N, C-alpha and C positions, 0 to 999 in steps of 0.2 A: 388790429387784434390778431393775436397769435393763437393758432389752433394746432394742438398736439394730439395726434391720434395714436392710440395703442392698438396694434393689430397683429394677429397671428392666427393661422389656421389651427394651431396646436392648442388644445385645452390645457390649462395648468401651466402655461408658460410664464405667468406673472403679470399679465396686463393690468388687472384690477389692483394688485399689490403696488405696482409702480405708480399707477395713477393716484392712488390714495396717498402714498407717502410724498409724492411730488406736490400734490395739491396742498398738503399741510405745510410743505416747505414754502410754496409760492405765496399762499394766502397771508402769510405773516407780513408781507411788504407790498403785495400787488393785488388788484382786483382779479378774482379768479372764479371760473364757473366749471363745474363738473357736469358731464353728460354721460348717463349710463344707458348705453344702447344694447347691453347684453341682457337677454331675458333671464339669465341666472340671477342677476341683481346683486352681485357681491359688493359692488361699490355703493349701492343703495343701502345695503345692510350696514356697512361701515359707517355711512352717513347717519343712519338712525342711532347707532351706538354712540356717536359723538354727542347727540342730544342738543346740537346747535344747528344753525343754518349757515355756518361758516366753514368752508365755502359753500355757496348755494349749489343745489343739484337739480337737474332736469332729467327726465327719462325720454328715450326716443325709441320708436318701433321700426318705422320704415325709412325715415329721413331725419337728418339733423339740420337741414338748411334753414327751416323756419326758426328754430331755437337760436341758431347762430346769428340770424338777422336781428333778432331781438337783443341778443347779447351785445352785438356791435352798437346798437342804438343806446344800450344802457351803459356803455363805456367800459365794458370788460376788456382787460388787457390780455388775459390768458384764458383759454378754454381747453380742458383736457377731456378727451372722449375715449371711453372704454367700449370696446366692440366685442361681439360674439366670435367664437372660433370657427368662422365660416367665410364664405364670399357672398353673403346675402346683399340685398339692395342697400341696407343701412350701412354696411361696411364700405361698399363702393361709394356711397354718398359721403360718408365721413372722410374717406381718402381724397375724394375730389375737392373737398373743402379744406383739406389740411394745409397748414404751413409746413409741417414736417410730420413724418410717420416714424414712430418708435416701434420696432419689432423685437419684443423680448424673446429670448431663446435660452433654454437650459442647455448646458454643454453635454448633450448626449446625441447619438447618431439619429434617433427618431426626431428629436426636436430640431436639430440643425437642418435635417432634410425637409422638414415641414415648412420652413420659412420660404422655400423657393416660390410658392404660389403667391404669397403676400408680396415678395420682392417684385414679381412680375406685374402684379396689380399696380404697385407704386410706379414702376417704370412706364407702364402703359398710360397712367394718369400724369406722368411727368412730374411726380412729386418727390421732393427730397426725403430720404429715409436713412435710418441707421439701425443696425442690429445691436441689441444690448444683451450681453451674456448675464443671465439672472440665475439665482439659486446655485451659484458656483461653489465648489469646495474652497476653503480658505487658503490663502497664499502661505507658503512655508519658506522661511529664510529668504523672504522678499522675492520668491519665485512662484509663479502661478502653477496650479495643478496641471499635470500632463494632459488631463482630459480637456481643460480649457484651451491649452495650446493646440490640441488636435481640432477642437471646434473652430478656432480661429483659422486654421489652415483650410478646413473644409469650406468655411464661409468665403475665404479668399478665392477659392475655385469658382464660386458663384459671382465673383467680382462685386461682393457686397461690402459697403463700408461698415466697419465694426468699431464701436466705442472701445478705446484702449483700456478702460477700467473694467470692473466687474461689480455686480451686486452679489455679495457672498450670502450663502444660506446661514443666516444668523437668527437666534431666538428673538432678539429685540424686534425684528421686523414683524413677526407673528404676534408677539405680546402686545405691541403697540396697536395693531389692527383690532385685536380683541377688546381693547378699551376705547375704540373709536378715535384713536390718535394716529398721527404720523410719527415716525421714529424720531424726528427732530423734537417733537413735543414729549415723547416718552423718555428719551435719554439722549440729550443733545451732545454729550461728550463721548458717546460710544462710537465704535467703528462703523456700525450700520448707518448711523446718522451721517458720518463723514462720507461714506460711499454715496448715499443719496444726494448729499450736498455737491459732491463732485459731478454726479450725473446731471444735476440741475444746471451747474455751471457750464457743462459741455453742451447742453440743450440751448441755453441762452446764447452761447457763442455761435452755435450753428444758425440759430434764428437771425442773429444780427448779420451773419454772413449772407444768409438767404435774402435778407432785406437790403443788402448792399451797404451796410453801415460799418462793417469791418472786413478785413481781408478773409477770404475763404480758407487761407492756409491754417491747417490744424482743426478745422471744423469737422465735427464727427460725421456729418453726412458726406464728407469728401474723403476722409481718411480717418484712421484711428486718432482719437483726441482725448 
């Protein structure tokens, strides 16, 4: 079973957004469970708007270990955990149980600086992690925005692995969430859906590398992928 944890001390970094869109992407082909460990309940709200139980969702307060044990017995292949923007017990428990941690960060100085504590938590727990630049300005003439480049350089100083792609600030992402959908379900041919699909492919490759089934070369938790 693969456990992907979305963690960041910074509120509004996009943890719930990425978890929701990726869950909709995964559940089309693989058994998937969502765990909402954030008291704000954004992921739970999205799930209610869906009006179905696909993928299923559980809530956690202090620990995710019991839910994960049940999910493993039930044959879940993927579990996505949304966490609160702090370093509480449930965040530390989620990271301890993670196959990999995704740290979303918007490309701004406050957001990039805020990832340092989460990076340190992952390193202390010896868990693979990668930063994903989220809510980024659109690329122009096939070149990324200068603020994205600056964010990558700053993260490089932390020796943090960063996904080579970006999740652009696009209306489709928000419109889909408002209808209880993932962007793949909302508009599969759109650019937002393509970016989420690329992120999912990068996560899959990293997890296979972590499991030792493919080379770690190019895996997002090792280098930009």
